[in-house]
C-alpha positions as CSV (number, residue, x, y, z in Angstrom):
1,X,0.0,0.0,0.0
2,X,1.3,3.5,-0.9
3,X,0.3,6.9,0.5
4,X,1.5,10.1,-1.1
5,X,0.8,13.8,-0.7
6,X,0.9,15.7,-3.9
7,X,0.6,19.4,-4.7
8,X,-0.6,21.2,-7.8
9,X,-1.1,25.0,-8.4
10,X,-4.6,24.4,-9.7
11,X,-5.8,21.4,-7.6
12,X,-3.9,22.2,-4.4
13,X,-2.9,19.4,-2.1
14,X,-4.3,16.0,-2.9
15,X,-3.4,13.0,-0.8
16,X,-3.5,9.7,-2.7
17,X,-3.9,6.2,-1.1
18,X,-3.4,3.1,-3.4
19,X,-3.0,-0.6,-2.8
20,X,-3.6,-4.1,-3.8
21,X,-4.4,-7.4,-2.2
22,X,-3.7,-10.8,-3.8
23,X,-7.0,-12.8,-3.9
24,X,-5.9,-15.9,-5.9
25,X,-3.0,-16.9,-8.1
26,X,-4.1,-14.8,-11.1
27,X,-6.5,-12.3,-9.3
28,X,-5.5,-9.1,-7.5
29,X,-7.9,-6.6,-5.9
30,X,-6.6,-3.1,-6.4
31,X,-7.9,0.2,-5.0
32,X,-7.1,3.9,-4.8
33,X,-8.5,7.1,-3.2
34,X,-7.8,10.7,-3.9
35,X,-9.0,13.7,-1.7
36,X,-9.1,16.8,-3.9
37,X,-8.7,19.8,-1.7
38,X,-10.2,22.4,-4.0
39,X,-7.1,24.3,-5.0
40,X,-5.7,27.7,-4.1
41,X,-7.4,30.4,-2.1
42,X,-11.0,31.1,-3.4
43,X,-12.9,34.0,-2.0
44,X,-10.5,34.2,1.0
45,X,-11.1,30.6,2.0
46,X,-8.7,27.7,1.4
47,X,-10.1,24.3,0.2
48,X,-13.6,25.0,-1.0
49,X,-15.6,22.2,-2.6
50,X,-13.7,19.2,-1.2
51,X,-14.1,16.1,-3.4
52,X,-13.3,12.4,-2.6
53,X,-12.6,10.2,-5.6
């Protein structure tokens, strides 16, 4: 499992969680999650419109 904290001028900070679990010899369950922070300061407030992917 990996966790990273990324930053972008437009999207702001967005932590990412990704991983995988072996279910059988040829089958692997993978997953990911991203928390979009809403970007730079908007109307004097940081992180408007948080989105979870």
